[in-house]
N, C-alpha and C positions, 0 to 999 in steps of 0.2 A: 470445638467440631460444629460444621452445621448442618442442619437437619430442614427438611422439608417435611411437612407431614401434610396429606393430599388426602383429604375426607371431606365426603357432604354432610356428613352431621355433624351440624357446626358445633353441639355442648362436646359431641368426644372430641374433634380435632381440638379445640380449645383447651378441653381438659390435658390431652396426651401432649400439648404445645407446653402446659405450665409445667407438669409433671416436668419436662426432659427440662425446661430450663431452668427449675429447681434441681435438677444434675449439675448442672452449669454448661450446658449446650444453649448455642446460639440458635434459635426457631423460629422460621416461616409457615404459614397456613397457607392454604386454597382448600378454598369449599368445591370449585370443581376440575376435572381435566383440564379446562382448559388455561383455567388461572396459574393451571399447578405446571404446565405445558411452558407459559410465557415466563414462571419464575426457573423452572431450571433451562431455560436456554440462556438466561443472562447471568444465573447465580453460578457457580461451583459449588454443589452440596456435596457433603458427606455420604450422607447417606440421605434415601426419602422413602418416608413411610407412606404406601400407594395402597388405598384402598381400591379395588376392583370393580365396580361398580357406579360409576362415575357418571352425576350430568356430563353433558359435554363431552370433551373426549373422553373413550372410555378408558380404565385403568389399563387393561391390555396395549392399548395403542400409544396411550402413553408411557409405559413399560418397551414398548418397542421402538419408542424416538431414545429413550435414555439409553438401549443397551445400543443400539446403533451409531451412536457418537462416539462410541468406545472410549469415553471417559474412565475414570476411576469410582466414579459414583456407584453406589450399593444401594441396592433395592429390597423392602421389609415388605412382603404384601400382606397387608392385614384387611381380611373379608370375613364376612359372614358365613362365606361359601367354605365350610373346611371341611368338605370329605377328599378319599384320597383322590379321587379321581382330578376332581378340584386343586387340590396340593399339588400334582404332576403336571397340570396343566401351566399354573403359575411357575413353576420352577423351570417347565421346560420352556418359556415365552424369555428365560432369562433373569427372573427374579433370584436375588444371593439367598432368600430366605422368607420364610412364607410362614405365618401365624394369623390364627383363626379368633375370632370372638365367640363368645368371650374372652377376656384375656386375663393375665395377673402385670399389673405393669409391672414389677420389679423384674417380671419375665420380658417384657417389651424393652426396657432399659439395658437390661444384661444383652438383648440381639441385638441392637442398637449402639452399642459398645463394641461387640465383636467384629459388627460389618464396620463402623468407622475405623477400628483398627487396620482392615482390611482394603479402605479405601484411602490410605497413605503409605511410605514406603514404612516399611518395616521399622517398629521402633522397642526398645528395650520397657519389659514390662515398668520398670525406676526408671526414670530418668536423672542424669546426674551431671551437673557443672558445678566444678571447682569443689567446693564442699556442701554444693546445695542439692537436696536429693527431693524428689517429686515422684508420688506416688496418686498416678491419674485414676486408678481401680479406687482408692480409697480418699483421692480429694483431698491427700495430706502432702504438706511439704516442710522439711527441716533444715536447718543451716547448722554444722558444726554438732548435729544432733539436739538441737535447742526447735522446737517447732515453732512456726510464722504462721500465724493467722492471715489471711488471705479471704479477699473478697471473692466470687465466683469470678467478675473478670478481670479481678488482680491474678488469679490462678490461672484462667483462661489466655492469657498475655502470656504465664510466664511460661505455659507448656507450651505454647506454638513458639515460642523464642528460643527454648532450648529442644526441642524436637528439630530446628533448622540448623542446626549443627554449625552454627556458629557464619553460617549466614545471613546476610541482610535479609530482613524482616520490613516494607514500608507499613506506616500508618492507616493505608487504604488496605494493607494485605489484613493487617491485624483488627481492623474492623471490619472485614469480611468475615472473617474467621471468629472471631468472637462475641459480635454483637450480631444483631437483626438488620433486617429490611427496614427496621423503623430507628436506625439510626441516624444521626444526620451527616452524612459525610464533611461537611465544613464544621463541626464542632470540636472541642479540643479534649473531648474525653481520651482522647488516644495518651495524648501527652501527661494529663494531669493522673491520669491511671499508671502509667510508667515510674510520673512522679511519687508517686503514694505507694507502688510497687518497691521501688529504692530504699525506701523509708524503711521499709517493715524489713528488708533483706538484712539493710545495715552493710559496711562498711568491711572490706572491701569490694568495692561495688561487681556487679558479676554484667551490670547490663549497661552498654556503651553505645551510645548515640552517634549514628554518621549520620554529617550534615547534609540535608540535599535529601536523603537516600532512606532513612530509617532508623532499628536498631537490633540489636546482636549482642548474643553473648558470647563470652569469652571464657576459655578454659581457665586461664591463669588472670582471678580477680585485679581491677584496673586500681592502681592506685594514685595518688597524687605524686607528679614528677614535678622535682625542686630543679629550678633552672637558675645558672648563676652566669656572672658576665664569663667571656670567655678570656682562658690566661692570656696574659703577653705572652706574642709569641717571641720567641727565642732569636736573637741578633748577635750573628757572628760576631771574633773581636774584630 
């Protein structure tokens, strides 16, 4: 899940970003409304955690831009203005959820995850491909009942590929969905991550490489195909 945190209190913004990254999310940060607008214009985010009283572009104006864009991005307004009228105003402007400060971080995580599920096509709570089972809420993966220990990035790549339902996902898309804006677009990190993910999942493989396009998962695990010389053609007497 890709998240943008737009918050002018830098220490709070950085703390939120660290916490969400620890939950396996790819998080970018903007400390004012103007830079938040720029980031949201060029990157598709699943969720934007948006402070209302921002320098530069006001949070209400940024919210209006996000809503008018007609995309799937969901917005969680996070502000010290916690009165009923303020909440009603935020929701009336198009926010999908509203959380007042101070807040409990586990509640923030739960709300961001809930919004993230609404930002993408509906998927079951537990994802399966062949004998591999992924539980995004518990952040667990099993294969044939055996627990598979994955890093946050490996888990993110597998979750994106399985959620794609067999469609090809490019390296660029994986880099955008799983990493953040600090990732080097020319790095081999995606290829290396897929390689280690395959090794941990074991055989037979469930992730195929589509040359020149990216990666996809297949319902039927791939197995090595043996080839042999064609049998001699029968000839008439």
